[in-house]
N, C-alpha and C positions, 0 to 999 in steps of 0.2 A: 415603783417598788413600794408604794404607800399600802396596797393591799396583798400581803405576802400569800393570801390563800388563791390568788389568782396567778402567781409566779409559780407556785409549786405543783408538781404532778401529784395525781391522787394518792400514790403510795409514799409521798415523801412528807416528811415534817420540816418545818423551818428551823434551822439552827439558831441558838440564842445568842444575836448578835449584840446584845445589850450587856453581857457579861464581860469582864475585863480580859484582856487579850491573853490567851494562853497558848504557848507556843506548841506545845506538845499535841494540842487537839487542833491546830490548824488545818492539818491535812485532812482528818476526818470531816471536820465542818465543810470543807469545800467540796469533797465528795458528795455531800449531802445537799448542796445548793444546786438548784433546778439550772440547766444549761440555759434555759430561756431567759431567767434573770440575768445571767451575766452577757449573753448576747445583747439583751436590752441596754445594759451598763456600757458595753463596748458602742453600740450604735451612738449612744448620748456623748460618750467622749469623742468620738468620730464628729459629731455634729457641732460641738462647740470648740474642739481642738484643732483638729485638721485643717479648717478653712483660713484660721488664723496662721498656722504654720506654714500652709502653703503660699499664703500671700506674703508673708515675710519673705520667704525664700525667692518667689518671683520676684519680687523689687530687688532683692539683693542681687540675683542674678541679671535683672534688667540694668541695673546701675552699673553693674561691673563690666558688662559686655556692650553697652550702647554706645562706646567710644568708636566701636567698629562701624554703626551706621551713623555717627557723627562725622565720620571721616569723609563720607559722600557728599557732604553740604558744606565745603570749604573750610573745614576745620585747619587742615596743614597750611591753607594759605593765609588765614587770619592770625595765625602763631609763627608762621614762617619756618615751619617744619622742614628739615632736610635731610637728605639720606635715610638712615634707619631711626632717626628721632621718635616717629611715630611708635615703631616696633618698640622701642626701649619704654615710651610712655605706657604702652599696653602691660608690659611685662614687669615693670618695675612695681606694681600694686601688688604683685604677689611676694615680694620681699618682706614687707610689713604684714601683710596678710598671712603668711606663714608663721612668723616669728610670733604673731598674736594668739595662734589657735590654742595651742596647749595652755598657756596661761589664762587663757580666757576661760577653758574647761575646768581649770583647777578652782577657780573663784566662783563658779557658776552657782554652786549649791549654797556656799556662804553668804553671797550677797543677794540670793533669792533670783531664781530664773526670770520672774515678771519683771523686777527692777533691772537686772543687769540687760537683758534683751532689750528692754524699753530703751535703756540709756545708749547702747550701742546703736541701735536701729534708728533713733533721733538724732545721733550725731553722724551717721553716715548719710542720712537724708539731708542734713544742712550742708554737709561737704559735696555731696552729688550735685545739689542745687546749684552751690557757688563756683562748681566747676564751669559753669555756663558764662562766667563774667571774667574767666582768666583771660589776661592779654599777652601772655609770652609762654615760651616752652618751658620756663623755669617754674612759672606758675602752674602750669599743668601737671609739672612732676610733683610738686609739693602736694597738691590735690590728691593725686593718685596715691601717693604714700600715706597720706592721712587717712584716705578711703579704705586701704587695704588694712590698716591698722585697726580701725573700729568694726569694719565688716568680717574681719577675718574669723570673730569668735561666733558668728551666726549659726553655720552648718554645723560643726562639732557640737555646740551647745543644744542645737534642736535635735540631733541624733542622740544625746545624752538625756534630754529632757524626755524625749518620747519613752525612754525605758523607767521613767517614773510613773507611767500611766499603763502601760501595754507590756505583755509578756512576750517571751521570745518566740511565741507561734504566732504573734501578731505584728512583730517589728518590722519585718522586711517589706510588706505592704505598706505600713505607715511612712517608713522611709522612702518607699517608692513615690510617696505623692509629692514628696520634696523634688525628685524628679521630673513628675509630671509638671510641677511649678516651673522647672528648668526648660522644659521643653516647650511649654506655654510662653515662657518669655523669649525663646529663640523663634518660636513661630510668629508671635505677634510683636515681638519687638521690632522686628524691619518693617512691618505694615504700620506700627505706630509711628515710628520714625519717618516713614514715607509720608504720612499724614501731616505730621507736625512739620515737616520739611517744607510744606506748602506755606508757611508762614515765612519763609525766605524773604528778607526785606523789610519784614515789619519793624516798625521803629529803627530802621536803619541797621538791623543786625542779621547776620546770616543764620541759615537754619539750624546749623548744630547747636548755636547755642540757646534756642528755643527746646530742641532735644533734650538737653541736660537740664534745663529748668524745669520743664513740664513734667518730666519722668523723676526727677528728685523731690518734687513738693509732696506727692503721695506717700512717699516714705517717711518724710517728716511728721506727717499726720498719723500714719499708722503707729510710729514709734510712741508718740503719746498716748495712745490710745491702748497700746499694749501694756502699759502699766495698771489698767483696770480690768482687762479683758483674758489676760493670761493666767491661770492660777498656778502656783507653786508644786503644790502635791495633790495627791486624791483628796487629802484630808482638808485641805482648804479649797476645793473646787464650789464655787458658788452656784453652779448649776445641779450639783447632786445633793440629793437628801441624806439625812442621817444615814440610813442604813445602807445608801448606795456608796456612801465615802467609806463605810466599814468594808463593804465587799470589794470596792475598787482597792483599799489597802491589803486585805487578805490574800486576795486571790494572787497577788505579786509574790507571796511568802511561800507558794507551792513549788517555786522553781528551784531546780537544783542548786544547791550551794548558798541558799539562803539562810543569813543569820542576822541578829540584829545588829552586829558589829559591822557585818559585811556591807551594809547599806550606808555606813558612815564613812565620813573620809579619813583616812590614815595615811600619813606620808610614807609609812612602812608598804604600803601597798603600790605608792607611787614608784618608790625604788624597785621593788619587785618587778614591778611591769617593765621598767627600764632595762632591766636584767634578761627578760624573757625572749628568747630568739624567735618565738612564735609571732609575737607582736613585730619584731623588725621585718620579719618574713612578708607579713601583711602590707608593711609599710612600703617595701620596696616593691611589691606587686602594684599597689596602688598607684605608685609613681608611673609606671607603665600605661595602665588602664586611663589614668587621668591625661595622660599625654594626647590620647585619643579624644577625652571629652573636651579639652580646651582647644585642640586643633580643629576639632569638627564645629564646634558650637561657635567659634569666633570666625572661621573663615569659610563656613559652608556657602555663604553667598559669593564669594570669592571663587571657590571650587566650580559653583555651578555656572558663573559667569564665565569661566574658563571652559565648561562644556559646550556652553551656547553663547558665543561672543556677541551674537546679534541682539540679545536679549535685553529690554529695557530694565531699568533698575525696579520698577515695580512688579514685572513679570520674574525677576530673579527672586524677589522677595516672597512671591507667591509660591514659587517652585521649591522653597524651602520648608512650607508648611506641611505636605505629607510626609516629608521625612520626619520631621520632629513628631507628628501625629503617630507615626507607626512605631517611633522608638518610645513613647509613652504609652501606647497600647500594650505592646510587647512587654515592658516592664511590669505593668499592673498583672498582667495574666501570669506572668512567670513568677513573680511575687507571691500571688496567691496560691500558687501550687507549691512553691519552697516552703511558705508558712505552713500549709498543711501537712506536707510530707518531712517538714525540717531536713530539707536537703539544700545545701547553698553550693557545695562544691561543684556537683553535677550540672546545674543551670549556668554557673558563672563560666565554666570552661566550656560548655557547649555554645552558648551565645558569644563568647569571645572568638571562637573559631569562626562563626557566621560573619563577624566584623572583620576578620582577616581574610576572607573569601571577598568580601565587600571592597576591602582596600586593593586586593589582587585585580579585580576587575577594573578599577580607577587605574591602576598601572598598566594594564593591558594596552596593547595597541588597537583599540576596538573602536566601534561607532560611538557616537554620543549618547545613544540609548542605553547602552551597555553601561558605560560611564555613570549615567544618572541611575541605573538599576544599583548600581554598586553605592550609590549615597543611601539607598534604602536598606541595604544589608549593613552596612555600617551602624546605621541608626537603631537597627534591630537590636544588635549586641552592646550599644553604647551605654545605656543607664543600666543594664543587667551587670555587665562586667565591672562597671563602676559603683553601683548601688547595693548589689546583694553582699559583697564583702563588707560594707558598713554595717550591715545588720549581723553578719556571720562571726565577726569579730568580738563584738561586746556581749553576744550571748554566750561566748565561750569564755568571758571575764566576769564571772559572778561577783566579785568584789568590786564596790563602787570607786575606790581609789585607784584600782587597776584599770578598770573599765573607762574611767574618763581619762586617764592617761593614755589608754591604747588608742582610743578613738581620736583624741587630740593630735596624737603624734602620728596616726594613720594618715589623717587629713594634711597634716602639716608636710609631711615627706611627699605625699601624693600631688599637693598643690605645688611642690617645687617645679612641677613639670608645665605650670602655668608661666614661669619664668622663660622656659625654653620654647613652648607651643608658638608664640607670636614669630619668631624666626623661622619657622618650618615652611611658611608660605610667602616669600618675598615676591612682589609683583614681578622681577625680572624672570623667575622661574616659571611663569606662566605660559600658556594655558595648562599644561599638563601637571605640573607641581610634583614632578616625580619623587624629589627628595622629602617632601612632606608626606606624602602617602606611604614612601617605603620606610621612613622612620617610624611612622605611626602604626604601621603593619608589625615591625619589629618589635616595638614596645608592647602592642597587644599580645603578641606571642611570648614575650617573656612573662607578662601578667598570668596567661594561662598556664604556663609551666609551673609557676609559684604555686598558684591555687591547685592544680591538680596534685602537686607535691603534698600540700596541707590537707587536702582531702584525702589522700593515701595515708599520711602520717595520722590523722585523727581517728581515721577508721581502725588503724592498726592498734593505737592506744586503747580505743573502746574495746576492741576485741580480747587485749589483754587483761583488762581490769575485769571483763566479764567472767575470764577465766580464774580471776583470783590471784593473778601473777604478781600485783602489785600490793595484795594485802598486808603482806610483812611490813610494809611502810608504815601501817598504822597500827601495829601491835601496842598493846598496853595504852592506847589513847582512848578517852571517851568521845561519844557520839558528838559533843558539842566542839572538841578539839580536832574532830575529824572534819567537820563542816567548816571550821575556821580556815581549814586549808585551801578553799575555793577549787579552781580548777585543778590544783595538785593533789587533790583528794582521790584516791582509789574509788570512790564511789560517785565521782562525778563523771557525767557521759557528756563527751565533746558532741556538738551539733555538726555533723558534716556536710 
């Protein structure tokens, strides 16, 4: 944007971005800006931010679920695990993970995103690496508890962090990149573990230890680098020039419900969020869809092994890749249209129903081909049903304090399913795993019902506000006072 004449159309003149910020003229200035300039800015944000965000979440997901692959390389034997101790070790991480999500979000802005995210990433990298040298069940439990405590703040923090740079019309796709990272971690984690597993016996150690150590070290390095490569706000982005920084900040102000006070943290907004039934509805729905996420991503190799008992470990890992790839591609396509049309409920419910059909196929007394096809259908809806609501709720919470509370709590309650999910697919119930598939189907159906209701409710409120039926609530109030109401304002239009 150094040469503004090249960025503006022939009939446009560049707004004077050097003047002091004038809240009354922001809307007019933005309308005058060439869309090409804004698209160029978004591409630049994508180039510098998204790779870092994706890599952070990829390593986070990998370090969290690699215990499932480590199990195949004598982990239980070395640590003397019996009965359901392995399942307990998997699920107990989510206790501290859940407890840390909301507090982490509340301190994110105060401690600066680059510093806080760098700290928690470095910390979990150290813990993940040291998990490879534990000698007992007790040591494994301690590592998993600490891992959950520091890792829990990453995803909710990333979801809020992206709102500092992207508008609500861009958010679903960018959050979608996080789920692409999860899909890559799921697809590549097994193959990476298989490759590292060939170090079995090196230095007298079994392969599971090398898996933990070699997959934890890159996280430690990235955590240190994050301190310098992740900007806190558009104004502090080192890769933007002066005009681009102003444009990046200005364009966020055109969103409905924006005020100078709304972007600041206020405890009153936190309390208001905790009393909002809409937020709790999203939280309980997230629990349902996250049951599918953790059950599927942790036990897909187990499910496929049950479908094809004669398959080798390497073949099982290879067969998981197309499922994850389809899930990731489906989400990116759906997120693109969801952002463009500003429709969240339609796609969330529709793709959730496809996952339900997939689980029904897995439950059916059919051939192995039908069961494997069911894995693909589950994957198609997996990331959409989990991910779109994480863009849906914050876009309907314009005040920062309420938004960060909503996202933190949404993920906290959703991730409670991670405690339950490891017990859905016990080895003794293979190869069909009827209980695991049935519970997952029921929980996805519950999520779809909740989201369908919210879709209907938001549309109904928008219609009432368009007819002026809530205007009496703001009689005698100034425009500034109305804007400070956030999503309670009759002028606020919910994303449906």
